[in-house]
Rosetta silent file (secondary structure, phi, psi, omega in degrees, C-alpha in Angstrom):
SEQUENCE: MKKDSIIVLSGGLDSVTLLHDCMERIALAVTFDYGSNHNAREIECARRQCELLGIEHLVIPLEFMGKYFESSLLSGADDIPEGHYEDKNMKSTVVPFRNGIMLSVACGLAESRGLKHVLIANHGGDHAIYPDCRRGFVDAMSRAMEEGTYDGVSIYAPYTDITKSDIARRGAELGVDYSLTYSCYKGRARHCGKCGTCVERREAFLLAGIPDPTLYEE
SCORE:     score description
SCORE:     0.000 S_00000001
   1 L     0.000  137.049 -167.721   54.827   73.608  190.500 S_00000001
   2 L   -68.167  139.488  174.706   58.074   75.139  189.439 S_00000001
   3 L   -85.678   96.563 -174.072   59.876   73.316  186.471 S_00000001
   4 L  -117.813    6.107 -172.022   63.121   72.661  188.122 S_00000001
   5 E  -123.198  159.257  172.890   64.227   69.307  186.698 S_00000001
   6 E  -120.977  148.316  178.373   65.807   67.519  183.735 S_00000001
   7 E  -121.236  139.337  166.615   64.968   63.813  183.092 S_00000001
   8 E   -82.454  106.656 -174.625   67.252   61.205  181.435 S_00000001
   9 L  -111.804  125.990 -177.703   64.667   59.752  178.967 S_00000001
  10 L   -99.071  -25.779 -178.263   65.527   56.598  177.106 S_00000001
  11 L   105.659   -2.281  177.611   62.045   56.106  175.456 S_00000001
  12 L   -84.530 -178.711 -179.671   61.368   52.828  177.345 S_00000001
  13 H   -54.310  -54.227 -168.865   58.615   51.926  179.747 S_00000001
  14 H   -64.692  -52.942 -173.216   60.305   53.074  182.998 S_00000001
  15 H   -71.221  -30.647 -179.784   61.558   56.555  181.862 S_00000001
  16 H   -79.337  -26.214  177.755   58.365   57.385  179.885 S_00000001
  17 H   -72.761  -46.531  178.077   56.375   56.596  183.010 S_00000001
  18 H   -58.292  -40.373  173.876   58.614   58.880  185.076 S_00000001
  19 H   -56.541  -44.662  178.371   58.177   61.612  182.397 S_00000001
  20 H   -71.723  -34.367 -175.641   54.437   61.560  182.774 S_00000001
  21 H   -62.490  -41.897 -174.987   54.589   61.072  186.568 S_00000001
  22 L  -113.996   25.751 -171.582   56.682   64.258  186.973 S_00000001
  23 L   -63.241  -23.391  179.003   55.840   66.202  183.970 S_00000001
  24 L   -67.370  -26.608 -172.342   54.860   69.347  185.926 S_00000001
  25 L  -105.722   -4.565 -175.405   58.307   69.734  187.307 S_00000001
  26 E   -86.036  112.730  175.703   60.322   68.689  183.999 S_00000001
  27 E   -98.046  -13.926 -178.881   61.708   71.490  182.070 S_00000001
  28 E  -155.658  139.085  173.328   63.936   69.450  179.775 S_00000001
  29 E  -113.940  136.236  177.697   64.332   65.796  178.662 S_00000001
  30 E  -125.131  129.827  174.056   67.673   64.464  177.329 S_00000001
  31 E  -110.759  133.950  178.864   68.196   61.187  175.437 S_00000001
  32 E  -102.159  131.884  168.656   71.708   59.867  174.883 S_00000001
  33 E   -99.799   99.718 -173.362   72.757   58.233  171.660 S_00000001
  34 L  -109.223    6.583  176.430   75.508   55.963  172.691 S_00000001
  35 L    88.422   21.970  172.213   75.412   53.479  169.797 S_00000001
  36 L   -65.421  165.461  176.034   73.203   50.726  171.353 S_00000001
  37 L   -66.979  -31.526 -174.106   71.187   48.470  168.967 S_00000001
  38 L  -105.746   10.774 -176.219   67.967   49.982  170.000 S_00000001
  39 H   -59.159  -45.221  176.228   69.003   53.550  170.394 S_00000001
  40 H   -50.221  -50.984 -176.940   67.228   54.823  167.133 S_00000001
  41 H   -67.836  -39.651  174.976   63.876   53.348  168.074 S_00000001
  42 H   -63.240  -46.851 -172.643   64.071   54.607  171.707 S_00000001
  43 H   -58.616  -40.532 -179.065   65.101   58.084  170.576 S_00000001
  44 H   -64.157  -48.428  176.607   61.964   58.244  168.271 S_00000001
  45 H   -59.684  -46.666 -178.826   59.720   57.138  171.177 S_00000001
  46 H   -60.154  -39.239 -173.467   61.261   59.658  173.549 S_00000001
  47 H   -69.099  -43.002  178.702   60.869   62.513  170.923 S_00000001
  48 H   -57.462  -49.729  177.694   57.165   61.549  170.535 S_00000001
  49 H   -49.270  -50.324 -172.606   56.502   61.484  174.244 S_00000001
  50 H   -68.827  -39.013 -178.601   58.068   64.886  174.722 S_00000001
  51 H   -62.572  -39.918  177.178   56.117   66.382  171.717 S_00000001
  52 H   -61.012  -36.334 -179.266   52.859   65.011  173.331 S_00000001
  53 H   -97.782    4.218 -178.827   53.583   66.729  176.584 S_00000001
  54 L    63.702   37.263 -178.676   55.120   69.849  175.222 S_00000001
  55 L  -114.307  130.926  179.576   58.492   69.227  176.975 S_00000001
  56 L   -56.518  138.977 -173.940   61.774   70.295  175.318 S_00000001
  57 E  -132.155  130.165  174.886   63.740   67.247  174.172 S_00000001
  58 E  -119.717  142.731  171.545   67.538   67.067  173.399 S_00000001
  59 E  -107.004  116.279  179.682   69.452   64.172  171.819 S_00000001
  60 E  -114.083  127.630  179.248   73.118   64.155  172.883 S_00000001
  61 E   -80.389  125.630  179.482   75.617   61.945  171.109 S_00000001
  62 L  -119.557   56.403 -175.227   77.970   59.843  173.060 S_00000001
  63 H   -54.800  -29.358  178.345   79.742   58.053  170.177 S_00000001
  64 H   -53.555  -38.255 -172.829   82.781   57.127  172.281 S_00000001
  65 H   -68.762  -41.718  173.567   80.945   54.633  174.294 S_00000001
  66 H   -61.987  -25.163 -169.232   79.844   52.599  171.303 S_00000001
  67 H   -88.056  -38.035 -169.462   83.368   52.902  169.823 S_00000001
  68 H  -112.629  -27.238 -171.248   85.401   52.023  173.020 S_00000001
  69 L   -87.492  152.013  178.049   83.243   50.289  175.454 S_00000001
  70 L  -105.609  121.650  177.720   82.617   46.493  175.588 S_00000001
  71 L  -171.630  144.054  178.315   78.905   45.277  175.784 S_00000001
  72 H   -63.144  -25.642  177.834   76.675   43.015  173.782 S_00000001
  73 H   -61.811  -20.064 -179.497   74.398   46.001  173.732 S_00000001
  74 H  -107.567   -1.347 -171.845   76.770   47.798  171.496 S_00000001
  75 L  -114.370   18.493 -177.888   77.880   45.011  169.292 S_00000001
  76 L   105.699  147.389 -165.737   74.848   43.967  167.303 S_00000001
  77 H   -62.540  -31.032 -174.925   71.492   42.211  167.768 S_00000001
  78 H   -69.015  -23.366 -173.222   73.037   38.697  167.229 S_00000001
  79 H   -87.822   -5.561 -175.670   75.204   39.057  170.329 S_00000001
  80 L   -75.035  118.843 -177.862   72.214   39.877  172.658 S_00000001
  81 L   -67.616  158.704  173.907   71.622   36.861  175.095 S_00000001
  82 E  -108.179  147.352  175.952   68.027   35.589  175.620 S_00000001
  83 L   123.999 -168.063 -171.213   66.390   35.020  178.891 S_00000001
  84 L   -80.797  151.837  171.527   65.613   36.674  182.212 S_00000001
  85 L   -50.177  -33.527 -179.196   67.712   39.446  183.784 S_00000001
  86 L   -64.224  -27.384 -177.331   68.588   37.189  186.615 S_00000001
  87 L   -66.778  140.712 -172.749   70.455   34.813  184.271 S_00000001
  88 H   -61.823  -27.767  178.238   74.206   35.118  184.459 S_00000001
  89 H   -70.930  -16.873  176.048   74.632   35.715  180.671 S_00000001
  90 H   -65.591  -13.860  177.220   72.700   38.901  180.948 S_00000001
  91 H   -59.339  -26.793 -175.391   75.840   40.564  182.454 S_00000001
  92 H   -62.984  -25.091 -178.556   77.036   40.899  178.853 S_00000001
  93 H   -82.576   -6.562 -179.129   74.432   43.640  178.296 S_00000001
  94 L   -67.572  127.144  168.368   76.050   45.861  180.952 S_00000001
  95 L   -97.382  116.953 -170.265   77.496   49.167  179.324 S_00000001
  96 L   -62.601  128.387  173.521   80.187   50.073  181.837 S_00000001
  97 L    55.571   25.950  175.779   79.293   53.055  184.044 S_00000001
  98 H   -43.193  -59.006  179.142   76.564   54.113  181.486 S_00000001
  99 H   -60.713  -36.269  175.881   74.336   55.758  184.104 S_00000001
 100 H   -60.616  -45.845  177.322   77.346   57.538  185.664 S_00000001
 101 H   -61.108  -41.959 -174.696   78.321   59.054  182.389 S_00000001
 102 H   -75.708  -30.871 -176.585   74.710   60.027  181.487 S_00000001
 103 H   -81.415  -29.312  176.354   74.050   61.535  184.863 S_00000001
 104 H   -64.366  -43.474  174.695   77.276   63.496  184.780 S_00000001
 105 H   -65.855  -39.763  174.296   76.322   65.066  181.451 S_00000001
 106 H   -65.001  -29.886  177.676   72.785   65.698  182.670 S_00000001
 107 H   -73.927  -38.439  175.465   74.132   67.277  185.801 S_00000001
 108 H   -66.253  -41.203  178.923   76.264   69.807  183.759 S_00000001
 109 H   -64.306  -42.209  179.849   73.323   70.518  181.534 S_00000001
 110 H   -62.287  -47.722  179.147   71.045   71.000  184.564 S_00000001
 111 H   -64.009  -34.068  175.942   73.418   73.471  186.139 S_00000001
 112 H   -62.765  -31.075 -177.875   73.790   75.268  182.810 S_00000001
 113 H   -98.485    3.872 -177.673   70.018   75.710  182.692 S_00000001
 114 L    69.809   35.577  178.330   69.640   76.643  186.358 S_00000001
 115 L  -107.510  149.304 -169.518   67.777   73.395  187.174 S_00000001
 116 L   -92.897  -28.600 -166.168   68.036   71.652  190.523 S_00000001
 117 E  -133.899  141.283  168.154   67.314   68.008  189.910 S_00000001
 118 E  -109.750  128.545 -175.057   68.176   65.108  187.462 S_00000001
 119 E  -101.603  137.001  179.093   65.474   62.552  187.242 S_00000001
 120 L  -146.016  143.211 -176.748   66.272   58.929  186.369 S_00000001
 121 L  -103.022   38.899  173.083   63.931   55.795  186.310 S_00000001
 122 L   -67.835  154.541 -173.143   66.225   53.027  187.606 S_00000001
 123 L  -141.654  174.712 -176.223   64.143   50.411  189.480 S_00000001
 124 H   -66.747  -25.644 -175.043   64.501   47.485  191.717 S_00000001
 125 H   -79.908   -5.948  171.507   64.530   44.779  188.933 S_00000001
 126 H   -83.304  -17.448 -166.536   67.830   46.432  187.601 S_00000001
 127 L   -61.609  -31.085 -170.171   69.710   45.731  190.817 S_00000001
 128 L   -72.764  -31.251 -174.742   70.759   42.099  190.169 S_00000001
 129 L  -114.705  -31.101 -169.899   72.784   42.903  186.979 S_00000001
 130 L  -107.809  100.072 -179.443   73.383   46.595  186.784 S_00000001
 131 H   -54.479  -33.246  179.211   75.546   48.135  189.469 S_00000001
 132 H   -85.553   12.205  172.336   74.827   51.742  188.364 S_00000001
 133 H  -112.596   -1.450  179.149   71.200   51.279  188.974 S_00000001
 134 L   -78.195  156.124 -173.043   71.456   50.402  192.622 S_00000001
 135 H   -56.326  -46.028 -173.241   70.482   52.747  195.612 S_00000001
 136 H   -60.488  -38.309  177.173   74.151   52.933  196.834 S_00000001
 137 H   -70.205  -43.149 -176.671   75.378   54.131  193.438 S_00000001
 138 H   -63.789  -44.136  178.381   72.519   56.529  192.957 S_00000001
 139 H   -68.684  -38.330  175.501   72.892   58.029  196.419 S_00000001
 140 H   -61.116  -54.431 -179.573   76.719   58.287  196.055 S_00000001
 141 H   -54.631  -48.371  179.503   76.296   59.883  192.627 S_00000001
 142 H   -56.405  -44.976  177.971   73.814   62.377  193.890 S_00000001
 143 H   -64.447  -34.848  171.644   76.144   63.468  196.684 S_00000001
 144 H   -60.467  -43.584 -176.810   79.039   63.934  194.143 S_00000001
 145 H   -63.505  -39.735 -176.560   76.804   66.021  191.951 S_00000001
 146 H   -70.562  -35.052 -179.484   75.728   68.249  194.934 S_00000001
 147 H   -68.946  -33.466 -166.698   79.454   68.581  196.017 S_00000001
 148 H   -95.748   -2.171 -179.939   80.464   69.359  192.400 S_00000001
 149 L  -126.048  143.266  176.233   77.897   72.064  191.476 S_00000001
 150 L   -53.372  -36.382 -175.907   77.321   75.498  192.807 S_00000001
 151 L   -95.544    2.362  177.694   73.616   75.101  193.148 S_00000001
 152 L    72.067   46.165 -176.768   73.747   71.539  194.615 S_00000001
 153 L   -62.824  131.410 -175.288   72.174   69.677  191.743 S_00000001
 154 E  -127.709  162.191  177.111   70.895   66.359  192.954 S_00000001
 155 E   -91.587  143.417  175.524   69.232   63.151  191.712 S_00000001
 156 E  -123.798  106.368 -172.609   65.689   62.300  192.033 S_00000001
 157 L  -125.482   79.091 -171.855   65.093   58.481  191.465 S_00000001
 158 L   -71.755  -18.549 -170.039   61.662   57.699  192.949 S_00000001
 159 L   -93.001   -2.807 -165.471   61.528   54.199  191.309 S_00000001
 160 L   -56.816  -32.765  174.673   64.642   52.866  192.797 S_00000001
 161 L  -112.115   19.939  171.987   63.108   50.396  195.180 S_00000001
 162 L  -110.702  169.844  179.918   59.944   49.379  193.323 S_00000001
 163 L   -95.443  164.191 -178.719   59.413   46.789  190.529 S_00000001
 164 H   -54.995  -38.846 -178.600   58.784   47.238  186.924 S_00000001
 165 H   -68.620  -32.578  175.142   55.177   46.051  187.431 S_00000001
 166 H   -59.273  -47.918 -179.591   54.675   48.806  190.058 S_00000001
 167 H   -59.208  -42.889 -178.779   55.928   51.226  187.427 S_00000001
 168 H   -68.329  -32.913  178.972   53.634   49.806  184.728 S_00000001
 169 H   -68.560  -49.955 -178.524   50.609   50.073  187.207 S_00000001
 170 H   -59.427  -40.498  175.085   51.454   53.674  187.949 S_00000001
 171 H   -61.709  -37.932  179.235   51.693   54.436  184.208 S_00000001
 172 H   -68.896  -29.250  175.747   48.295   52.879  183.546 S_00000001
 173 H   -67.943  -35.098  178.267   46.905   55.157  186.297 S_00000001
 174 H   -82.703   -1.860 -177.898   48.478   58.139  184.504 S_00000001
 175 L    74.766   27.856  178.673   47.232   57.044  181.100 S_00000001
 176 L   -74.769  136.258  179.571   50.490   56.302  179.486 S_00000001
 177 L   -87.968   93.158 -171.977   50.312   54.827  176.040 S_00000001
 178 H   -78.899   -0.472  170.866   52.934   52.081  176.352 S_00000001
 179 H   -75.723   -9.750  177.736   52.553   51.226  172.668 S_00000001
 180 H  -101.378   25.629  173.745   54.574   54.351  172.067 S_00000001
 181 L  -118.368  166.265  179.423   57.550   52.940  174.076 S_00000001
 182 L  -151.738  130.781 -172.229   60.339   50.766  173.176 S_00000001
 183 L  -125.501  -20.378 -171.186   62.519   48.393  175.048 S_00000001
 184 L   -58.906  125.553 -175.320   64.024   45.487  172.962 S_00000001
 185 L   -73.220  -16.230  178.763   67.760   45.209  173.191 S_00000001
 186 L   -82.423  -19.332  169.817   67.971   43.698  169.610 S_00000001
 187 L    77.875   18.852  177.177   66.539   46.925  168.106 S_00000001
 188 L   -82.750  171.174 -175.546   64.206   45.379  165.518 S_00000001
 189 L   -60.897  -35.117  169.031   60.984   46.809  164.282 S_00000001
 190 L  -106.725  142.095  179.192   59.100   44.409  166.654 S_00000001
 191 E   -59.023  141.305 -175.257   60.178   43.558  170.138 S_00000001
 192 L   -74.141  -24.668 -176.383   61.858   40.083  169.984 S_00000001
 193 L    77.477   -5.372 -174.482   60.074   38.919  173.100 S_00000001
 194 L  -119.733  -22.756  177.329   63.061   36.877  174.287 S_00000001
 195 E   -68.788  171.868 -167.623   65.852   39.191  175.330 S_00000001
 196 H   -66.311  -40.469  175.622   66.126   40.147  179.029 S_00000001
 197 H   -62.816  -36.655  178.708   64.332   43.441  178.631 S_00000001
 198 H   -76.203  -27.508  176.968   61.508   41.992  176.630 S_00000001
 199 H   -71.524  -43.203 -178.997   61.078   39.206  179.179 S_00000001
 200 H   -69.288  -39.943  176.869   60.912   41.716  182.006 S_00000001
 201 H   -59.890  -48.621  178.507   58.550   43.965  180.016 S_00000001
 202 H   -56.012  -37.873 -172.418   56.122   41.045  179.386 S_00000001
 203 H   -74.894  -34.726 -175.824   56.325   40.003  183.098 S_00000001
 204 H   -65.223  -50.522 -172.081   55.687   43.659  184.242 S_00000001
 205 H   -66.929  -40.434 -178.839   52.415   44.016  182.351 S_00000001
 206 H   -56.397  -53.035 -177.414   51.281   40.488  183.449 S_00000001
 207 H   -68.389  -27.437 -179.111   52.034   41.087  187.151 S_00000001
 208 H   -81.601  -12.223  176.873   50.456   44.528  187.033 S_00000001
 209 L    73.537   35.640 -176.173   47.254   43.032  185.557 S_00000001
 210 L  -128.438  156.664  178.349   47.094   45.431  182.664 S_00000001
 211 L   -62.721  147.276  170.647   47.011   44.743  178.771 S_00000001
 212 L  -107.499  120.515  179.638   50.378   44.570  177.083 S_00000001
 213 L   -96.311   17.155 -177.321   50.183   46.517  173.892 S_00000001
 214 L   -76.109  136.835  173.055   53.582   45.531  172.732 S_00000001
 215 L   -87.379  112.541 -178.734   54.078   43.974  169.261 S_00000001
 216 E  -105.156  158.055 -173.218   56.318   40.987  169.551 S_00000001
 217 L   -71.346  -32.924 -174.389   57.889   39.028  166.733 S_00000001
 218 L   -96.609    0.000    0.000   56.493   35.604  167.883 S_00000001
C-alpha cells in the first residue's frame, strides 16, 4: 500500500491504535505541543511508538494555545475536574477548536509532503463534550481541506462512530502495547485514575474484556 497519509498522533490509546491500524499507509506522524498538562508524557509515548514502527515523527509547537486559550487542560493539574466525560464539569477540559487548528496544520504539512490524507482518531465517546470530535465537524473540515488544497487533501477518521472499548479491542487484535500509551489529563508519572480520560480509559479496557496495563495512583 502506498504511504499517502499523515496522522495526528497524541500518544494516547486512540491515536496509537490508529497508528498501528493504518501503519502501512502512514508516511508521517505529527504530535502537537500546545501546553497541556500531559503533553510531555504523551509526546514521549508518541515518539516511542513511531520508533517501534519506523515511522517519521515530528513535534510541532503551538505555544500560543497554552498562552491565550482558556481550558483547565492548560492551567495546571489541580484545575482538572474528576469524573466521567458525560459530567457537565468536564466541559472545562475543552481546548477551543483544538482539532480544527491541528488538522489545519497537518493539512498544510500533508500538501507540502505530497500526501493525500490526514488521519485522526476521534471516536464516539468524545461527542458529548467535544464539538470538534463530532462527525459533522470532521466532515465539514474535510470538505474545507479538499477545497483549500490543490491535491484535495482529506480527513480519514475511521473511529468517529465507534466506542473507546471498540478501539481497545481492535488494538488488542493488532498487538498494541497499551502500557506505552498515556492519557491522564493531570500529567503525573502515574495515571490519576479519576479524571475524565482516566475513567474512560479504565472503562474501555473493562468493556473490551482485555487486561488494563495502566499504572494508576490509587
